[in-house]
C-alpha positions as CSV (number, residue, x, y, z in Angstrom):
1,M,0.0,0.0,0.0
2,K,1.5,3.3,-1.1
3,I,0.8,6.5,0.8
4,E,-0.5,9.3,-1.5
5,N,0.8,12.8,-1.3
6,P,-2.1,15.0,-0.2
7,F,-0.8,17.9,-2.3
8,E,-0.9,15.9,-5.5
9,S,-4.1,14.0,-4.9
10,G,-6.2,17.1,-4.0
11,H,-6.9,16.0,-0.4
12,I,-5.2,19.1,0.9
13,R,-8.5,21.0,0.4
14,N,-10.2,18.7,2.9
15,Y,-7.5,19.3,5.5
16,I,-7.8,23.1,5.0
17,L,-11.6,22.9,5.3
18,L,-11.3,20.8,8.5
19,Y,-8.8,23.3,10.0
20,A,-11.0,26.3,9.0
21,S,-14.1,24.6,10.5
22,V,-12.3,24.0,13.8
23,V,-11.2,27.6,14.0
24,V,-14.7,28.9,13.2
25,I,-16.2,26.7,16.0
26,M,-13.6,28.0,18.4
27,V,-14.4,31.6,17.5
28,L,-18.1,30.9,17.9
29,F,-17.6,29.4,21.4
30,F,-15.5,32.4,22.4
31,L,-18.1,34.9,21.2
32,A,-20.9,32.9,22.9
33,S,-19.0,32.8,26.2
34,T,-18.2,36.6,26.1
35,L,-21.8,37.6,25.1
36,F,-23.6,35.5,27.7
37,Q,-21.3,36.2,30.6
38,D,-22.9,38.0,33.6
39,T,-20.8,41.0,34.6
40,K,-23.4,42.8,36.6
41,E,-22.5,41.2,39.9
42,K,-20.5,43.4,42.2
43,I,-17.5,42.1,44.1
44,Q,-17.8,42.5,47.8
45,K,-14.8,44.2,49.4
46,K,-13.2,42.2,52.1
47,N,-12.3,43.9,55.4
48,F,-9.5,42.4,57.4
49,N,-9.1,42.8,61.1
50,T,-6.0,45.0,61.7
51,D,-6.5,45.6,65.4
52,I,-3.1,44.6,67.0
53,S,-4.5,43.8,70.4
54,T,-6.9,41.1,69.2
55,L,-4.2,39.7,66.8
56,K,-1.8,39.2,69.8
57,K,-4.5,37.4,71.8
58,V,-5.3,35.0,68.9
59,E,-1.6,34.2,68.4
60,S,-1.1,33.5,72.1
61,S,-4.1,31.2,72.3
62,K,-2.8,29.3,69.3
63,K,0.6,28.9,70.9
64,E,-1.0,27.5,74.1
65,R,-3.1,25.1,72.1
66,H,-0.1,23.7,70.2
67,T,1.9,23.0,73.3
68,K,-0.9,21.0,74.8
69,E,-1.7,18.9,71.7
70,K,1.6,17.2,70.9
71,K,0.7,14.0,69.2
72,F,4.2,12.9,68.1
73,K,7.5,12.7,69.9
74,L,10.5,14.0,68.0
75,L,13.6,11.9,67.8
76,D,16.6,12.8,70.0
77,K,19.0,12.4,67.1
78,A,18.5,13.4,63.5
79,Y,19.6,10.8,61.0
């Protein structure tokens, strides 16, 4: 069985049409996704707690909790 050259046999037109149809479908999906996208929703601004006194209290309570809840014992020597 001999493989035919697509340029000589005229099959190149089918390959070009296939490529063009794939590109057209991609463009149509892109346009559909941009047209039907809802952009009316407003993004809520996030407010972070920057009060230093409460941050220190939270950090100290975390440290106390970690010292009480040790589940694993570390090895005396690192190998």
